C-alpha positions as CSV (number, residue, x, y, z in Angstrom):
1,X,10.5,3.0,-29.3
2,X,11.5,1.6,-25.9
3,X,9.0,1.0,-23.2
4,X,9.4,3.6,-20.4
5,X,8.6,2.8,-16.7
6,X,7.3,5.9,-14.9
7,X,4.9,6.9,-12.1
8,X,1.2,7.0,-12.8
9,X,-0.2,10.2,-14.2
10,X,-3.8,11.4,-14.5
11,X,-3.9,10.7,-18.2
12,X,-3.0,7.0,-17.5
13,X,-6.1,6.2,-15.5
14,X,-8.2,4.9,-18.5
15,X,-5.2,2.8,-19.6
16,X,-4.7,1.0,-16.3
17,X,-8.4,0.5,-15.9
18,X,-8.4,-1.2,-19.3
19,X,-5.5,-3.4,-18.3
20,X,-7.2,-4.1,-14.9
21,X,-10.2,-5.4,-16.7
22,X,-7.9,-7.8,-18.6
23,X,-6.2,-8.8,-15.4
24,X,-9.7,-9.4,-13.8
25,X,-10.6,-11.8,-16.6
26,X,-7.3,-13.7,-16.2
27,X,-7.9,-14.0,-12.5
28,X,-11.3,-15.5,-12.9
29,X,-10.0,-17.9,-15.6
30,X,-7.2,-19.0,-13.3
31,X,-9.5,-19.6,-10.3
32,X,-12.3,-21.0,-12.4
33,X,-14.8,-19.0,-10.3
34,X,-16.4,-15.6,-10.2
35,X,-14.4,-13.6,-7.7
36,X,-15.4,-10.1,-8.5
37,X,-18.6,-8.2,-8.0
38,X,-20.6,-6.7,-11.0
39,X,-19.5,-3.2,-10.1
40,X,-15.8,-4.1,-9.6
41,X,-14.6,-2.1,-12.7
42,X,-16.4,1.1,-11.4
43,X,-14.8,0.6,-8.0
44,X,-11.4,0.1,-9.6
45,X,-11.8,3.4,-11.6
46,X,-12.4,5.3,-8.3
47,X,-9.5,3.5,-6.6
48,X,-7.1,4.2,-9.5
49,X,-8.0,7.9,-9.5
50,X,-7.2,8.0,-5.8
51,X,-3.8,6.4,-6.3
52,X,-2.6,9.8,-7.7
53,X,-2.8,11.3,-4.2
54,X,-1.7,8.3,-2.0
55,X,1.5,8.7,-0.1
56,X,1.6,5.1,1.0
57,X,1.5,3.7,-2.5
58,X,3.7,3.6,-5.6
59,X,1.9,3.1,-8.9
60,X,4.0,2.6,-11.9
61,X,3.0,2.3,-15.6
62,X,4.8,0.9,-18.6
63,X,4.5,3.5,-21.4
64,X,5.0,2.5,-25.0
65,X,4.7,5.6,-27.1
66,X,1.9,7.0,-25.0
67,X,0.0,3.7,-24.6
68,X,-0.1,2.1,-21.1
69,X,1.0,-1.5,-21.6
70,X,1.5,-2.5,-18.0
71,X,1.1,-1.3,-14.5
72,X,2.1,-2.2,-10.9
73,X,0.8,-1.0,-7.6
74,X,2.8,-1.5,-4.4
75,X,1.6,-0.4,-1.0
76,X,3.4,0.3,2.3
77,X,2.4,-2.0,5.1
78,X,3.4,-2.0,8.7
79,X,4.0,-5.2,10.7
80,X,4.1,-5.4,14.5
81,X,7.6,-4.9,16.0
82,X,7.8,-8.6,16.9
83,X,8.7,-9.2,13.2
84,X,12.1,-8.6,11.7
85,X,10.5,-6.8,8.7
86,X,8.2,-4.2,10.1
87,X,7.9,-2.2,6.9
88,X,6.8,-4.2,4.0
89,X,5.9,-3.4,0.4
90,X,2.8,-5.3,-0.8
91,X,2.6,-5.7,-4.6
92,X,-1.2,-5.7,-4.9
93,X,-1.4,-5.6,-8.7
94,X,1.0,-6.2,-11.5
95,X,-0.1,-6.8,-15.1
96,X,1.5,-6.5,-18.5
97,X,-0.5,-6.6,-21.8
98,X,0.0,-9.9,-23.7
99,X,1.6,-7.9,-26.6
100,X,4.4,-6.7,-24.3
101,X,5.2,-9.8,-22.2
102,X,8.7,-11.3,-22.2
103,X,10.3,-7.9,-22.6
104,X,11.5,-7.6,-19.0
105,X,8.8,-5.0,-18.0
106,X,8.0,-6.7,-14.7
107,X,11.7,-6.9,-13.9
108,X,11.9,-3.2,-14.6
109,X,8.9,-2.5,-12.4
110,X,10.5,-4.5,-9.5
111,X,13.8,-2.6,-10.0
112,X,11.9,0.7,-9.6
113,X,10.1,-0.7,-6.5
114,X,13.5,-1.7,-5.0
115,X,14.7,1.9,-5.3
116,X,11.4,3.3,-3.8
117,X,11.5,0.7,-1.0
118,X,15.0,1.6,-0.1
119,X,14.1,5.2,0.1
120,X,11.0,4.4,2.2
121,X,12.8,2.1,4.7
122,X,11.0,-0.9,3.4
123,X,12.9,-4.1,4.0
124,X,10.8,-6.8,2.3
125,X,8.3,-7.1,-0.6
126,X,5.3,-9.4,-0.6
127,X,3.2,-10.5,-3.5
128,X,0.2,-13.0,-3.6
129,X,-0.3,-15.1,-6.7
130,X,-3.0,-17.6,-7.5
131,X,-1.7,-21.1,-7.2
132,X,-2.8,-21.8,-10.8
133,X,-0.6,-19.0,-12.2
134,X,2.6,-21.1,-12.5
135,X,4.2,-18.6,-15.0
136,X,3.9,-15.7,-12.6
137,X,5.2,-17.8,-9.7
138,X,8.2,-18.8,-11.7
139,X,8.9,-15.2,-12.9
140,X,8.8,-13.8,-9.3
141,X,11.0,-16.6,-8.1
142,X,13.6,-15.7,-10.7
143,X,13.6,-12.2,-9.2
144,X,14.4,-13.4,-5.7
145,X,10.9,-13.9,-4.3
146,X,10.4,-17.2,-2.3
147,X,7.6,-19.1,-0.7
148,X,6.8,-17.4,2.6
149,X,3.3,-18.3,3.7
150,X,0.3,-20.1,2.4
151,X,-3.1,-18.4,2.2
152,X,-6.1,-20.7,2.5
153,X,-9.7,-19.7,1.9
154,X,-13.0,-21.1,3.0
155,X,-15.9,-19.2,1.5
156,X,-18.9,-18.8,3.8
157,X,-21.9,-19.2,1.7
158,X,-24.9,-20.7,3.4
159,X,-24.2,-23.6,5.7
160,X,-21.2,-24.1,8.0
161,X,-19.2,-27.3,7.4
162,X,-20.6,-30.3,9.3
163,X,-18.6,-32.3,11.7
């Protein structure tokens, strides 16, 4: 049976939460640090449930015979009118189960996002990827994404930097 790309439905919530948990583990492995709070999975469940009603977000799932094997969340964002692209789609999450990688699912997701973005007047798509995820970076580049900006982080724990 072929994998079908479709919009999120209520019965998909547990499936994307399961995949999100896998995605969270991958993120922490790639950053070699603990980036999520202990209650992150509970928060994501509430967030995922809310996605069903959001008008500013498109959530897609990859369905293989009733099993959710991938998901993508893209949100509308507005930029100030000083920028050429004032309506941007931000891909906040995209994950495909290991068992279903290299089957073109992300490419199918992005094709659906293009259709949605065109209908919504969105003229650019952004995605952030951890530097250590060379595979994802290369995949997005093959789909026309390019380096745009660099996000640097300084975590404020206890003491400010000296000097």
